[in-house]
C-alpha positions as CSV (number, residue, x, y, z in Angstrom):
1,M,-12.0,-26.7,-30.3
2,E,-11.3,-24.5,-27.2
3,Q,-7.7,-24.0,-28.2
4,N,-8.7,-23.1,-31.7
5,L,-11.0,-20.4,-30.4
6,I,-8.2,-19.0,-28.3
7,S,-5.9,-18.8,-31.3
8,K,-8.7,-17.3,-33.4
9,Y,-9.8,-14.6,-31.0
10,N,-6.7,-13.7,-29.0
11,V,-6.2,-10.2,-30.4
12,A,-5.3,-6.9,-28.9
13,G,-8.4,-5.2,-27.5
14,P,-9.7,-2.7,-25.0
15,R,-11.0,-3.6,-21.5
16,Y,-13.9,-1.2,-21.9
17,T,-13.9,0.8,-18.7
18,S,-15.2,3.5,-21.0
19,Y,-16.6,4.0,-24.5
20,P,-15.1,5.5,-26.5
21,T,-11.8,4.1,-25.3
22,V,-9.1,6.6,-24.5
23,P,-7.1,6.2,-27.7
24,Y,-10.2,7.1,-29.7
25,W,-11.2,10.2,-27.9
26,D,-11.7,13.2,-30.2
27,E,-9.1,15.4,-28.4
28,A,-8.9,18.0,-31.2
29,R,-12.5,19.1,-30.7
30,F,-12.5,18.9,-26.9
31,T,-12.5,22.0,-24.8
32,G,-12.4,22.7,-21.1
33,D,-15.6,24.8,-21.3
34,E,-17.5,21.9,-23.0
35,W,-16.3,19.6,-20.3
36,K,-17.4,21.9,-17.5
37,S,-20.8,22.3,-19.2
38,S,-21.3,18.5,-19.6
39,L,-20.5,18.0,-15.9
40,Q,-22.8,20.7,-14.7
41,R,-25.6,19.2,-16.9
42,S,-25.0,15.8,-15.4
43,F,-24.8,17.1,-11.9
44,K,-28.2,18.9,-12.2
45,E,-29.8,15.7,-13.6
46,S,-28.4,13.2,-11.1
47,N,-27.1,14.8,-7.8
48,H,-30.4,14.4,-6.0
49,S,-31.4,11.1,-7.5
50,E,-28.0,9.3,-7.5
51,G,-25.3,11.5,-6.1
52,I,-21.8,11.5,-7.6
53,S,-18.7,9.3,-7.4
54,I,-15.2,10.5,-6.6
55,Y,-12.0,8.7,-7.5
56,I,-8.8,10.1,-6.0
57,H,-5.5,9.1,-7.5
58,L,-2.6,8.9,-5.0
59,P,0.4,8.1,-7.1
60,F,3.3,7.5,-4.8
61,C,4.9,4.1,-4.2
62,E,8.1,3.2,-2.3
63,S,9.1,0.6,-4.9
64,L,8.1,-0.3,-8.5
65,C,6.0,-3.4,-9.2
66,T,6.9,-4.5,-12.7
67,F,3.4,-5.8,-13.6
68,C,1.8,-2.4,-13.0
69,G,0.6,-0.1,-15.8
70,C,-0.7,2.6,-13.5
71,N,0.6,6.2,-13.3
72,K,2.9,6.3,-10.3
73,R,5.9,8.1,-8.7
74,I,8.5,6.0,-7.0
75,T,9.9,7.6,-3.9
76,K,10.7,7.0,-0.2
77,N,10.4,10.7,0.5
78,H,7.2,11.1,2.5
79,S,7.5,14.9,2.6
80,V,5.6,14.8,-0.7
81,E,2.4,13.8,1.0
82,V,0.9,17.0,2.3
83,P,1.7,19.3,-0.7
84,Y,0.1,16.7,-3.0
85,L,-3.0,16.3,-0.8
86,N,-3.4,20.1,-0.6
87,S,-3.5,20.2,-4.4
88,V,-6.1,17.5,-4.5
89,L,-8.3,19.4,-2.1
90,K,-7.9,22.6,-4.0
91,E,-8.9,20.8,-7.2
92,W,-12.0,19.5,-5.4
93,E,-12.8,23.1,-4.4
94,I,-12.6,24.2,-8.0
95,Y,-15.1,21.6,-9.0
96,C,-17.4,22.4,-6.2
97,R,-17.6,26.0,-7.4
98,L,-19.1,24.7,-10.6
99,F,-22.2,23.4,-8.8
100,E,-25.1,25.3,-7.3
101,E,-25.4,23.0,-4.3
102,K,-23.3,20.6,-2.3
103,P,-22.5,17.4,-4.0
104,V,-23.9,14.2,-2.5
105,I,-21.1,11.6,-2.4
106,K,-22.5,8.1,-3.1
107,E,-19.1,6.5,-3.9
108,L,-15.6,7.4,-3.0
109,H,-12.5,5.3,-4.0
110,L,-8.8,5.9,-3.2
111,G,-6.5,4.3,-5.8
112,G,-3.0,4.6,-7.0
113,G,-0.1,4.2,-6.8
114,T,-0.3,3.1,-3.2
115,P,-2.9,5.0,-1.1
116,T,-1.4,3.4,2.1
117,F,1.9,5.1,1.2
118,F,0.3,8.1,2.9
119,S,0.1,8.3,6.7
120,A,-3.3,7.8,8.4
121,E,-2.9,11.4,9.8
122,N,-2.5,12.9,6.4
123,L,-5.3,10.8,4.9
124,K,-7.5,12.1,7.7
125,L,-6.8,15.7,6.4
126,L,-7.7,14.6,2.9
127,L,-11.0,13.0,3.9
128,N,-12.0,15.9,6.2
129,G,-11.4,18.3,3.3
130,I,-13.4,16.2,0.8
131,F,-16.5,15.9,3.1
132,K,-16.3,19.5,4.3
133,N,-17.7,20.5,0.9
134,A,-20.1,17.7,0.4
135,I,-22.9,15.5,1.9
136,K,-22.2,11.8,2.4
137,A,-25.1,9.7,1.1
138,E,-26.8,7.5,3.6
139,N,-25.6,4.3,1.9
140,A,-22.3,5.6,0.5
141,E,-19.8,3.1,-0.6
142,L,-16.3,4.2,0.5
143,S,-13.3,2.1,-0.4
144,F,-9.5,2.1,-0.8
145,E,-6.7,0.0,-2.3
146,G,-4.4,-1.3,0.3
147,H,-0.9,-2.7,0.1
148,P,-0.6,-5.8,2.3
149,N,2.9,-4.8,3.4
150,N,2.1,-1.3,4.6
151,T,-1.6,-1.1,5.5
152,S,-1.5,-0.5,9.2
153,L,-4.0,-0.8,12.0
154,E,-4.0,3.0,12.1
155,H,-5.1,3.1,8.4
156,L,-7.9,0.7,9.0
157,R,-9.2,2.5,12.1
158,L,-9.0,5.9,10.3
159,F,-10.9,4.6,7.2
160,S,-13.5,2.9,9.4
161,S,-14.1,6.1,11.3
162,F,-15.1,7.8,8.1
163,G,-17.5,5.0,7.1
164,F,-15.3,3.0,4.8
165,T,-16.6,-0.6,4.4
166,R,-14.6,-1.9,1.4
167,V,-10.9,-2.5,0.8
168,S,-9.1,-4.3,-2.0
169,Y,-5.6,-5.8,-1.5
170,G,-3.2,-6.6,-4.3
171,V,-2.2,-10.2,-3.8
172,Q,-1.3,-11.2,-7.4
173,D,0.4,-14.5,-6.7
174,Y,1.8,-16.3,-3.6
175,N,4.7,-18.0,-5.4
176,E,8.1,-16.5,-4.4
177,K,9.7,-16.7,-7.9
178,V,6.7,-14.9,-9.5
179,Q,6.7,-12.3,-6.7
180,K,10.4,-11.6,-7.3
181,A,9.9,-11.3,-11.0
182,I,7.2,-8.7,-10.5
183,H,9.0,-7.0,-7.6
184,R,6.1,-7.6,-5.2
185,V,7.3,-9.8,-2.4
186,Q,4.7,-10.2,0.3
187,P,4.2,-13.2,2.6
188,F,0.8,-14.8,3.0
189,E,0.9,-13.8,6.7
190,N,0.8,-10.1,5.7
191,V,-2.3,-10.6,3.6
192,K,-3.9,-12.6,6.4
193,N,-3.2,-9.9,8.9
194,V,-4.6,-7.0,6.9
195,T,-7.6,-9.1,5.8
196,E,-8.5,-10.0,9.3
197,G,-7.7,-6.5,10.6
198,A,-10.1,-5.0,8.1
199,R,-12.9,-7.3,9.2
200,E,-12.2,-6.6,12.9
201,N,-12.6,-2.9,12.1
202,G,-16.0,-3.1,10.5
203,F,-15.1,-3.7,6.8
204,T,-17.9,-5.8,5.3
205,S,-16.3,-6.3,1.8
206,V,-12.6,-7.3,1.6
207,G,-11.3,-7.9,-1.9
208,H,-8.2,-9.7,-3.2
209,D,-6.7,-9.0,-6.6
210,I,-5.2,-12.1,-8.3
211,I,-3.4,-12.0,-11.7
212,F,-2.9,-14.8,-14.1
213,G,-0.4,-14.7,-17.0
214,L,2.5,-13.3,-15.0
215,P,6.1,-14.1,-15.8
216,F,7.1,-17.7,-14.7
217,Q,3.6,-18.4,-13.6
218,T,2.1,-21.9,-14.0
219,K,-1.3,-23.5,-13.5
220,E,0.1,-25.0,-10.3
221,H,0.9,-21.5,-9.0
222,I,-2.7,-20.4,-9.7
223,M,-4.0,-23.5,-7.8
224,H,-1.7,-22.8,-4.8
225,T,-2.6,-19.1,-4.7
226,I,-6.4,-19.8,-4.8
227,E,-6.0,-22.6,-2.2
228,R,-4.4,-20.0,0.1
229,T,-7.0,-17.4,-0.8
230,K,-9.7,-19.8,0.3
231,E,-8.3,-19.9,3.8
232,L,-9.3,-16.2,4.1
233,M,-12.4,-16.2,1.8
234,P,-12.3,-12.6,0.7
235,D,-15.7,-11.2,-0.2
236,R,-14.6,-10.2,-3.7
237,I,-11.9,-11.5,-6.0
238,A,-10.6,-9.7,-9.1
239,F,-9.1,-12.5,-11.1
240,Y,-7.7,-10.9,-14.2
241,S,-5.2,-11.3,-17.0
242,Y,-1.9,-9.5,-16.8
243,A,-1.9,-6.7,-19.3
244,H,1.4,-6.8,-21.0
245,V,1.9,-3.3,-22.5
246,P,5.7,-2.7,-22.3
247,W,5.4,0.1,-24.9
248,I,3.8,2.5,-22.5
249,K,6.5,4.8,-21.1
250,G,7.5,4.3,-17.5
251,N,5.2,1.3,-16.7
252,G,8.1,-0.9,-15.6
253,Q,7.1,-3.9,-17.7
254,R,10.5,-4.6,-19.1
255,G,11.9,-6.3,-16.0
256,F,11.6,-9.7,-17.6
257,K,11.8,-11.3,-21.0
258,E,8.9,-12.0,-23.4
259,G,9.8,-15.7,-23.1
260,D,9.2,-15.6,-19.4
261,L,5.5,-15.0,-19.9
262,P,3.0,-17.9,-20.3
263,T,1.6,-18.5,-23.8
264,A,-2.0,-17.6,-24.6
265,D,-3.0,-21.3,-24.3
266,E,-1.3,-21.5,-20.9
267,K,-3.0,-18.3,-19.7
268,H,-6.4,-19.7,-20.7
269,V,-5.7,-22.9,-18.8
270,Q,-4.7,-20.8,-15.8
271,Y,-8.0,-18.8,-16.1
272,E,-10.2,-21.9,-16.5
273,T,-8.4,-23.6,-13.6
274,G,-8.8,-20.6,-11.3
275,K,-12.4,-20.0,-12.3
276,K,-13.4,-23.6,-11.6
277,M,-11.8,-23.4,-8.2
278,L,-13.5,-20.1,-7.3
279,L,-16.9,-21.4,-8.4
280,E,-16.5,-24.6,-6.4
281,A,-15.6,-22.4,-3.4
282,G,-18.9,-20.6,-3.6
283,Y,-18.0,-17.5,-5.6
284,V,-20.2,-16.2,-8.4
285,E,-18.8,-14.8,-11.6
286,I,-19.6,-11.1,-12.0
287,G,-19.2,-9.6,-15.4
288,M,-15.6,-10.0,-16.7
289,D,-12.7,-11.0,-14.4
290,H,-14.6,-10.5,-11.1
291,F,-16.0,-13.0,-8.6
292,A,-18.0,-12.3,-5.4
293,L,-19.7,-14.2,-2.6
294,K,-23.5,-14.0,-2.5
295,T,-23.3,-11.9,0.7
296,D,-21.4,-9.2,-1.1
297,S,-23.0,-6.0,-2.6
298,L,-21.4,-6.7,-6.0
299,Y,-23.5,-9.9,-6.3
300,E,-26.6,-8.1,-5.0
301,A,-26.0,-5.5,-7.8
302,L,-25.8,-8.3,-10.4
303,E,-29.0,-9.8,-9.1
304,D,-30.8,-6.4,-9.0
305,R,-29.4,-5.5,-12.5
306,T,-27.8,-2.4,-11.0
307,L,-24.2,-3.5,-11.7
308,H,-22.2,-0.6,-13.2
309,R,-18.7,-0.3,-14.8
310,N,-16.6,2.8,-15.1
311,F,-12.9,3.8,-14.8
312,M,-12.8,2.2,-11.4
313,G,-14.0,-1.1,-12.8
314,Y,-17.1,-2.9,-11.6
315,T,-19.1,-1.1,-8.9
316,A,-22.4,-1.7,-7.1
317,S,-23.1,2.0,-6.9
318,K,-24.1,3.5,-10.3
319,T,-23.7,7.3,-10.6
320,Q,-24.0,9.3,-13.8
321,A,-21.2,11.6,-12.8
322,M,-17.8,10.6,-11.5
323,I,-15.1,13.2,-10.7
324,G,-11.4,12.1,-10.8
325,L,-9.0,14.0,-8.6
326,G,-5.2,13.9,-8.7
327,V,-2.7,13.3,-11.4
328,S,-3.9,11.2,-14.4
329,A,-7.3,10.8,-12.9
330,I,-10.2,10.5,-15.4
331,S,-13.6,12.1,-14.8
332,D,-16.8,11.0,-16.5
333,S,-20.0,13.1,-16.8
334,W,-21.7,10.5,-18.9
335,Y,-21.8,13.1,-21.7
336,G,-18.0,13.6,-21.7
337,F,-14.7,12.4,-20.3
338,A,-11.7,14.4,-19.1
339,Q,-8.2,13.3,-18.0
340,N,-5.8,15.2,-15.8
341,V,-2.2,15.8,-16.6
342,K,0.1,12.9,-15.6
343,N,3.1,14.8,-14.1
344,V,2.9,15.7,-10.4
345,E,4.7,19.0,-10.7
346,E,2.6,20.1,-13.7
347,Y,-0.5,19.1,-11.9
348,Q,0.4,21.1,-8.7
349,N,1.4,24.2,-10.8
350,L,-2.0,24.2,-12.6
351,I,-3.9,23.8,-9.4
352,Q,-1.9,26.6,-7.8
353,N,-3.0,28.9,-10.6
354,E,-6.7,27.9,-10.1
355,I,-6.7,26.0,-13.4
356,L,-8.4,22.6,-13.7
357,P,-5.5,20.3,-14.6
358,V,-7.3,18.6,-17.5
359,Y,-5.2,18.0,-20.6
360,R,-7.4,15.8,-22.8
361,G,-10.9,14.6,-23.1
362,H,-13.9,13.7,-25.3
363,I,-17.5,14.9,-25.6
364,L,-19.8,12.0,-26.7
365,N,-22.0,12.4,-29.7
366,E,-25.4,10.8,-30.1
367,E,-24.0,7.6,-31.6
368,D,-21.3,7.3,-28.8
369,L,-24.0,7.5,-26.2
370,V,-26.1,4.7,-27.7
371,I,-23.0,2.4,-28.3
372,R,-21.7,3.2,-24.8
373,K,-25.0,1.8,-23.4
374,H,-24.7,-1.4,-25.4
375,I,-21.1,-2.0,-24.4
376,L,-22.0,-1.3,-20.7
377,N,-24.9,-3.8,-21.0
378,L,-22.6,-6.4,-22.4
379,M,-19.8,-5.8,-19.8
380,C,-22.3,-5.8,-16.9
381,S,-25.0,-8.3,-17.8
382,L,-23.6,-10.1,-20.8
383,K,-26.6,-9.1,-23.0
384,T,-28.1,-6.1,-24.7
385,S,-31.2,-5.3,-26.8
386,W,-32.5,-2.7,-29.3
387,Y,-36.3,-3.0,-28.8
388,T,-36.8,0.8,-29.0
389,G,-35.6,3.3,-31.5
390,N,-33.2,5.1,-29.1
391,Q,-31.2,1.8,-28.7
392,F,-30.7,1.5,-32.5
393,F,-27.7,3.0,-34.4
394,K,-27.2,3.0,-38.2
395,N,-24.4,0.5,-38.2
396,L,-26.1,-2.1,-35.9
397,P,-27.0,-4.4,-38.8
398,D,-23.3,-4.4,-39.8
399,V,-22.3,-5.2,-36.2
400,L,-24.7,-8.2,-36.1
401,I,-23.4,-9.5,-39.5
402,S,-19.8,-9.2,-38.1
403,L,-20.9,-11.3,-35.1
404,K,-22.2,-14.2,-37.3
405,E,-18.9,-16.1,-36.9
406,M,-19.0,-15.8,-33.2
407,Q,-22.6,-16.9,-33.2
408,N,-21.5,-20.0,-35.3
409,D,-18.8,-20.7,-32.7
410,G,-21.4,-20.6,-29.9
411,L,-20.1,-17.4,-28.2
412,V,-23.3,-15.3,-28.7
413,E,-27.0,-15.8,-29.2
414,I,-28.7,-13.3,-31.5
415,N,-32.4,-12.8,-32.4
416,T,-34.3,-10.0,-33.9
417,N,-34.0,-7.5,-31.0
418,F,-31.6,-9.2,-28.6
419,L,-28.0,-10.4,-28.1
420,K,-26.8,-12.6,-25.3
421,I,-23.2,-13.8,-24.5
422,T,-23.2,-17.5,-23.8
423,E,-21.3,-19.2,-21.0
424,K,-18.8,-20.4,-23.6
425,G,-18.5,-16.8,-24.8
426,R,-17.6,-15.3,-21.4
427,P,-13.8,-15.3,-21.9
428,F,-14.4,-13.4,-25.2
429,V,-16.6,-10.6,-23.9
430,R,-14.0,-8.0,-24.9
431,N,-14.0,-9.4,-28.5
432,I,-17.8,-9.1,-28.7
433,C,-17.7,-5.5,-27.4
434,M,-15.2,-4.7,-30.1
435,A,-17.8,-5.5,-32.8
436,F,-19.9,-2.7,-31.4
437,D,-17.0,-0.3,-31.2
438,M,-17.5,1.9,-34.2
439,R,-14.6,4.1,-33.5
440,L,-12.3,1.1,-33.4
441,Q,-13.9,-0.5,-36.5
442,R,-13.6,2.7,-38.6
443,N,-10.0,3.4,-37.6
444,K,-8.2,0.2,-36.8
445,P,-4.8,0.9,-35.2
446,E,-1.6,0.3,-37.2
447,T,0.3,-0.3,-34.0
448,Q,-0.7,-2.2,-30.8
449,L,-2.6,0.1,-28.4
450,F,-4.2,-2.5,-26.1
451,S,-3.3,-5.7,-24.3
452,M,-4.4,-9.1,-25.7
453,T,-8.0,-10.1,-25.0
454,I,-7.2,-13.6,-23.8
């Protein structure tokens, strides 16, 4: 029965870090002025009560990992660091001029690329520049993505001095054949050193990213990787499916053959095996693809019903407004989205001319806002409801009818005003969200836009 469900529901679908998803943004009607107005509105509504989040994209890497779909620039030339960071700080100044008061930073995350490509000295310049124009919230959650092979003690001490308490390391898999296939060779000792180094420098939440469904990967590899991970007991684990999207230009995912990838059934076995081992080790499943110890803030957010999801993934710090700085970074005002240009030189030229480097976006209409809330509920708490009129949208009855088959398969429970995803339905949460996705339902793609859901 389980294999039949996998075959039935393993279709291409979004990961829902936003709604509408990027391919369904109404770019033709989007304007920069509308975007600025939506952000100013959100800032006025939430800066005092919640503060804002900042995501900074640092795109440089010294080598290409072939599993990665992120926007990156491969170079060993570190002279690119300071000019790029100066542009990021200038972009931040442009945004700050839109506001009538200093932003309160509740959450700050450095992603990439490889943030630890940058020297600790240069990262200090970046952080000083960000906080010069802002107030750091009392319980701000500051985090960065670290590469186990180049995160140094200087990096950890620098971040700790600014109040960073969370770091995530990309582990992926400990098997050498898999590591070579994805061009990410890193010994367990490197991961051990940076995990222990973070804890010794005051980090209270250390995360490891583990991927299943990689080329040449087997169930035994997953078991070995998680056994080794248990030796370190990271506070959070992102255990997620490899997103095979080789059609995206420049993502490096053509370094192995299709036949080298596990089948959908094999991937599901890898997921179920890993999930079982993590639960037995004391981790709690958080939303989709994430696990945390009960001592971690992500688990506390789940219990307090404050868990949030945005372009940075799951977060314990909900803010209405999130500003993305750097190439390809996406900003979210709740009422609108805006994405920066993806080319480093174009980005720097626009900033030099005092122009926000946004090249596309979407302003949400009333229906978008209602559906966005339902999808956020499903992704964060595996349930949603429509008790009040402002949670209802005209196509909701059609959505519930379309979910009847999933209800018959035991994936969801539906009553008059309420929908809940069952334990059996957890692996299919993306499929369930797709039923609510009116923009997808009204304009189903003729070509594959998304990775497979299973």
